[in-house]
C-alpha positions as CSV (number, residue, x, y, z in Angstrom):
1,M,-0.3,-0.4,0.0
2,N,1.4,3.5,-0.9
3,E,1.6,6.2,1.4
4,I,-1.1,8.3,0.5
5,N,-3.2,5.1,0.7
6,F,-2.7,4.7,4.0
7,L,-3.2,8.3,5.4
8,H,-6.3,8.3,3.1
9,D,-7.6,4.8,5.1
10,L,-6.8,6.3,8.2
11,V,-8.7,9.3,7.9
12,S,-11.5,7.5,6.6
13,I,-12.2,6.1,9.9
14,P,-14.1,8.5,12.0
15,S,-12.6,8.8,15.6
16,P,-14.2,11.2,17.4
17,S,-12.7,11.5,21.2
18,G,-14.0,8.6,23.0
19,E,-14.6,6.6,20.0
20,E,-11.4,5.4,18.7
21,D,-12.0,1.8,18.8
22,A,-12.4,1.0,15.2
23,V,-9.1,3.2,13.8
24,G,-7.1,1.5,17.0
25,K,-7.8,-1.9,15.5
26,H,-7.1,-0.6,11.9
27,L,-4.1,1.0,13.3
28,V,-2.9,-2.3,14.9
29,G,-3.3,-4.5,11.9
30,E,-1.3,-2.2,9.6
31,M,2.0,-1.4,12.4
32,T,1.6,-5.4,12.5
33,A,1.9,-6.4,8.8
34,R,4.7,-3.9,8.5
35,G,6.9,-5.5,11.2
36,F,6.1,-3.6,14.6
37,R,4.8,-5.7,17.8
38,A,1.4,-3.7,18.3
39,Y,-1.3,-3.9,20.6
40,R,-3.6,-1.9,22.6
41,D,-3.3,-0.8,26.0
42,G,-5.7,-0.9,28.8
43,V,-7.4,2.5,27.9
44,G,-7.4,1.7,23.9
45,N,-4.0,3.5,22.9
46,A,-2.5,1.7,19.8
47,I,1.3,0.9,20.8
48,G,3.6,-0.4,18.1
49,V,7.2,-1.2,18.6
50,I,9.7,-2.0,15.9
51,G,13.9,-2.4,16.4
52,D,15.6,-4.8,19.0
53,P,13.6,-4.7,22.3
54,Q,16.7,-5.0,24.4
55,A,18.1,-2.0,22.8
56,Q,19.5,0.4,25.4
57,R,17.7,3.6,24.4
58,E,13.8,4.4,23.4
59,I,12.8,6.6,21.0
60,M,8.9,7.5,21.3
61,L,6.6,8.6,18.6
62,L,3.5,10.2,20.5
63,G,0.5,11.0,18.0
64,H,-3.5,10.5,18.8
65,M,-6.1,8.6,17.0
66,D,-9.4,10.9,17.8
67,T,-10.4,13.9,15.9
68,V,-13.3,16.5,16.8
69,T,-16.5,16.8,15.2
70,P,-18.3,16.9,13.3
71,D,-16.5,14.3,10.8
72,L,-16.0,15.4,7.0
73,P,-16.1,13.9,3.8
74,V,-12.8,12.4,2.9
75,R,-11.7,13.5,-0.9
76,R,-8.7,14.0,-2.9
77,Q,-8.4,17.0,-5.2
78,E,-5.3,17.1,-6.8
79,N,-1.9,17.3,-4.6
80,L,-4.9,17.9,-1.6
81,L,-6.2,15.4,0.6
82,Y,-9.3,16.6,2.3
83,G,-10.9,15.1,5.8
84,R,-11.1,15.1,9.5
85,G,-7.9,14.6,10.8
86,T,-5.6,15.1,7.9
87,V,-3.9,17.8,9.8
88,D,-5.2,17.3,13.4
89,A,-3.8,15.0,13.6
90,K,-3.7,11.4,11.9
91,G,-1.0,13.3,8.9
92,A,1.3,13.2,11.6
93,L,0.5,9.5,13.2
94,A,0.7,8.2,9.6
95,T,4.4,9.8,9.3
96,F,5.3,8.1,12.6
97,V,4.7,4.7,11.3
98,L,5.9,5.1,7.8
99,A,9.0,6.8,8.8
100,A,9.2,4.1,11.5
101,T,9.0,1.4,9.0
102,R,11.7,2.8,6.6
103,A,13.9,3.4,9.5
104,A,13.8,0.2,10.8
105,P,16.5,-2.0,8.9
106,K,19.2,0.8,10.5
107,L,17.7,0.6,14.2
108,N,20.7,-1.1,16.2
109,D,21.1,1.0,19.0
110,A,17.5,2.1,19.6
111,R,13.9,0.7,19.2
112,V,11.1,2.9,18.1
113,V,7.7,3.0,19.9
114,V,4.9,4.4,17.9
115,V,1.7,5.6,20.1
116,G,-1.9,6.5,18.7
117,A,-3.4,7.5,21.9
118,V,-7.0,8.4,22.4
119,E,-9.0,11.2,23.8
120,E,-6.1,13.5,23.0
121,E,-8.8,16.5,21.9
122,D,-10.5,15.7,25.3
123,P,-9.7,18.0,28.2
124,R,-8.5,14.7,30.2
125,G,-6.0,13.6,28.1
126,R,-6.9,10.0,29.2
127,G,-4.5,8.1,26.6
128,A,-1.6,10.6,27.2
129,H,-2.1,10.2,31.2
130,H,-2.5,6.5,31.0
131,L,1.4,6.3,29.3
132,V,2.4,8.5,32.3
133,E,1.0,6.1,34.8
134,T,2.0,2.6,33.1
135,M,5.1,3.3,31.4
136,E,9.1,4.3,31.9
137,P,9.9,7.4,30.6
138,P,11.4,7.1,26.9
139,D,14.9,8.5,25.9
140,C,13.1,11.2,23.7
141,V,9.6,11.8,22.6
142,I,8.2,13.4,19.3
143,I,4.9,14.5,19.5
144,G,2.5,14.2,16.5
145,E,1.0,17.6,15.6
146,P,1.0,19.7,12.6
147,S,4.3,22.3,12.5
148,T,4.3,21.9,9.0
149,W,7.7,19.8,7.5
150,E,9.9,22.4,8.0
151,G,8.6,23.6,11.7
152,I,9.8,22.0,15.1
153,T,7.2,22.9,18.0
154,M,9.1,23.5,21.4
155,G,6.2,24.4,23.4
156,Y,2.4,25.1,24.3
157,K,0.6,27.0,26.3
158,G,-1.4,25.4,29.3
159,I,-5.1,25.1,29.6
160,L,-7.8,25.6,32.5
161,S,-11.2,24.8,31.9
162,V,-13.9,26.3,34.0
163,D,-17.8,25.4,34.4
164,Y,-19.8,28.0,36.1
165,R,-23.6,27.7,37.4
166,W,-25.4,30.1,39.4
167,M,-29.0,29.5,40.5
168,Q,-31.4,31.7,42.4
169,A,-35.2,32.6,42.9
170,G,-37.1,33.6,40.0
171,G,-37.4,37.6,40.1
172,H,-39.0,40.5,37.7
173,S,-36.7,41.9,35.1
174,A,-37.5,45.2,36.9
175,G,-36.7,44.0,40.6
176,Q,-33.5,45.0,42.7
177,I,-31.9,41.9,42.4
178,P,-29.6,41.2,39.2
179,G,-30.7,38.4,37.2
180,P,-28.4,35.2,36.8
181,A,-27.1,36.6,33.6
182,E,-26.0,39.6,35.0
183,K,-24.2,37.9,37.9
184,A,-22.5,35.9,35.1
185,V,-21.5,38.9,32.9
186,T,-20.0,40.7,36.3
187,F,-17.7,37.6,36.8
188,W,-16.5,37.0,33.3
189,N,-15.7,40.8,32.9
190,Q,-13.6,40.4,36.3
191,V,-11.8,37.6,34.3
192,M,-10.9,39.8,31.3
193,N,-10.2,42.6,33.6
194,Y,-7.5,40.1,35.5
195,A,-6.2,39.1,32.2
196,E,-5.5,42.7,31.0
197,T,-3.6,44.1,33.6
198,Y,-1.4,40.6,34.2
199,N,-0.6,40.9,30.1
200,H,0.1,44.3,30.0
201,G,3.6,44.5,29.1
202,R,4.3,41.2,28.2
203,E,5.6,40.2,24.9
204,G,4.5,37.6,22.5
205,H,1.2,35.4,22.8
206,F,2.9,32.6,24.5
207,N,3.6,34.5,27.6
208,T,0.1,36.0,27.8
209,L,-3.1,34.8,29.8
210,D,-5.9,34.1,27.1
211,P,-9.6,33.7,28.3
212,A,-12.5,32.6,25.9
213,L,-16.2,32.5,26.7
214,R,-17.2,29.0,25.1
215,D,-20.8,28.7,26.3
216,F,-23.3,30.6,28.0
217,H,-27.0,29.8,28.2
218,T,-29.5,30.7,30.8
219,I,-32.0,28.4,32.8
220,N,-35.3,28.6,33.5
221,D,-36.3,25.8,36.2
222,G,-39.9,26.6,37.4
223,P,-39.3,28.8,40.6
224,E,-35.6,29.1,40.1
225,E,-33.7,30.6,37.3
226,G,-29.8,30.3,36.5
227,V,-27.0,30.6,34.2
228,E,-24.3,28.2,33.0
229,M,-21.1,29.2,30.9
230,N,-17.9,27.5,30.4
231,L,-14.8,29.4,30.1
232,V,-11.3,28.0,29.0
233,L,-8.3,29.9,30.0
234,R,-5.0,29.3,28.0
235,L,-1.9,29.5,30.6
236,P,1.7,31.1,30.2
237,P,4.7,29.3,31.5
238,K,4.9,31.7,34.4
239,L,1.3,31.8,35.8
240,D,0.4,30.4,39.2
241,A,-2.6,28.4,38.5
242,A,-3.4,27.6,42.5
243,D,-3.5,31.5,42.5
244,L,-5.7,32.1,39.9
245,R,-8.2,29.1,40.5
246,Q,-8.4,30.7,43.9
247,K,-9.2,34.1,42.4
248,L,-11.8,32.6,40.4
249,L,-13.8,31.0,43.4
250,D,-13.6,34.7,44.9
251,W,-15.0,36.5,41.9
252,G,-17.8,33.5,41.8
253,E,-19.0,34.9,45.1
254,G,-21.0,31.7,46.0
255,A,-21.4,30.7,42.1
256,K,-20.8,26.8,41.8
257,L,-17.4,26.4,40.0
258,S,-15.6,23.3,38.6
259,F,-12.3,22.8,37.1
260,S,-13.0,20.2,34.5
261,G,-9.5,20.2,32.7
262,Y,-6.1,21.7,33.7
263,E,-2.7,21.2,31.9
264,P,0.2,23.3,33.1
265,S,2.4,25.1,30.1
266,Y,5.1,23.1,28.7
267,R,8.1,24.4,26.9
268,S,11.4,22.1,26.3
269,E,15.1,22.8,25.8
270,K,16.6,23.3,22.2
271,N,20.2,22.0,22.6
272,T,19.0,18.3,22.8
273,P,20.4,15.5,20.4
274,L,16.8,15.3,19.4
275,V,16.5,18.9,18.2
276,R,20.1,18.5,16.1
277,A,18.4,15.5,14.6
278,L,15.6,16.9,13.0
279,L,17.6,20.3,12.0
280,R,19.9,18.2,10.3
281,A,17.1,16.0,8.6
282,I,15.3,19.4,7.3
283,R,18.2,20.6,5.9
284,T,19.4,17.8,4.3
285,E,15.7,17.7,2.6
286,G,16.2,21.2,1.4
287,G,14.0,22.9,4.1
288,R,15.1,26.0,6.5
289,P,14.1,25.0,10.0
290,R,12.3,27.0,12.2
291,F,10.9,26.9,15.9
292,K,7.5,27.4,17.2
293,L,5.8,27.8,20.0
294,K,1.6,27.0,20.2
295,T,-0.8,28.9,22.3
296,G,-2.8,25.5,22.3
297,T,-2.3,22.2,24.0
298,S,-1.4,18.8,23.0
299,D,-0.1,15.6,25.1
300,M,3.2,17.4,25.4
301,N,2.1,19.2,28.2
302,V,0.6,15.9,29.8
303,V,3.9,14.0,29.3
304,G,6.6,16.7,29.0
305,A,7.0,17.2,33.0
306,A,6.5,13.9,34.2
307,W,9.1,12.4,32.0
308,D,11.4,15.3,31.6
309,C,13.5,13.9,28.7
310,P,14.3,15.8,25.2
311,M,11.1,16.6,23.6
312,V,9.2,18.5,20.6
313,A,6.3,18.4,18.3
314,Y,6.7,17.5,14.7
315,G,4.2,16.7,11.8
316,P,2.9,17.7,8.3
317,G,0.2,20.5,8.0
318,D,-1.1,23.9,9.0
319,S,-2.1,23.9,12.1
320,V,-4.5,27.4,11.2
321,L,-6.9,24.3,9.6
322,D,-7.0,22.2,12.9
323,H,-10.7,21.5,13.8
324,T,-12.4,23.7,10.3
325,P,-14.4,22.5,7.8
326,D,-11.5,22.9,5.4
327,E,-9.2,20.7,6.9
328,H,-6.8,19.5,4.6
329,I,-3.2,18.5,3.8
330,D,-0.6,18.7,0.9
331,V,0.3,15.1,0.2
332,R,3.6,16.5,-1.1
333,E,4.9,18.0,2.3
334,F,3.2,14.6,3.9
335,K,5.9,13.0,1.7
336,R,8.6,15.4,2.7
337,S,7.9,14.8,6.6
338,I,8.1,11.0,6.1
339,S,11.7,11.7,4.9
340,V,12.6,14.2,7.8
341,L,11.7,11.8,10.3
342,T,13.1,8.9,8.6
343,R,16.3,10.5,8.7
344,A,16.2,12.0,11.9
345,L,15.8,8.6,13.4
346,E,18.7,7.3,11.6
347,I,20.7,10.2,13.1
348,L,19.5,9.5,16.4
349,N,20.3,5.6,16.0
350,V,23.8,6.3,16.1
351,K,25.3,4.5,19.0
352,R,26.9,7.2,21.5
353,D,29.9,7.0,23.5
354,A,28.7,6.1,27.2
């Protein structure tokens, strides 16, 4: 099967978060056919190991199988492949499998572990958290996320998801007591004012606190009325998350607040063998490498601090297309990323003196 067909088939299997079973079975079968020792773990992550099991070093390629909804029709238009997951992030996951397969004959000092994790798009990140709980830290990790074939992502902002709920006795709109919607808006304004103050004088989007109001609706429940809303705050590296939580509780003034998802920000080091291997591989393929910092989150936020090893994110595709109805990837870039990663794995496999 050629490389484009491999990606096409992977994208053609719908796999919204929590419903990755079909694509997981498919991925294990494909990896097994390519010489991997492949299996599903306790939460459904698809894992394939290639190379000498007794090798001294382990390189992990950690992608994810799940996508956001809704699903999109898969179609090919000249060099563009359209479909949900082409960019985020089955393109990177397919790159991992194919590059590891190519590099396998030269793996004599390192084994490669390819992971298709479940529920990366869910704030709880169940697949990555299970890896942290059950696997020993590898020697280095590449996270499968779109960076373009010349890009290397070095870090992601953190995230705090906040659910707000307030209920009170119903009243007339002409009354003196503020209604639930007004109370919620006051809370939101306090969050925005704090972010504006915090961000003053800070340069670059990676260093700012960025709140977003994702959902807001009122409730009319017989004698009571209320409001529910969901906020997502993108967290910069030096922000004290515990202090922010306490501020939110104080501003809530008795409202029910729950924190449904939290991951700290993470930024990796540049001066590592992993980064040098990718820089060399990109240049050898004729590219001009560039470093990136992302304002979203990924499984790097989960495994980064826990494993404390050299780590980057890499994969084909333009992240601007993440989650959009126009999600697509240029298959020429996809092929180029496979070549880059194959070369980087070969470089990393070179035995280093003890």
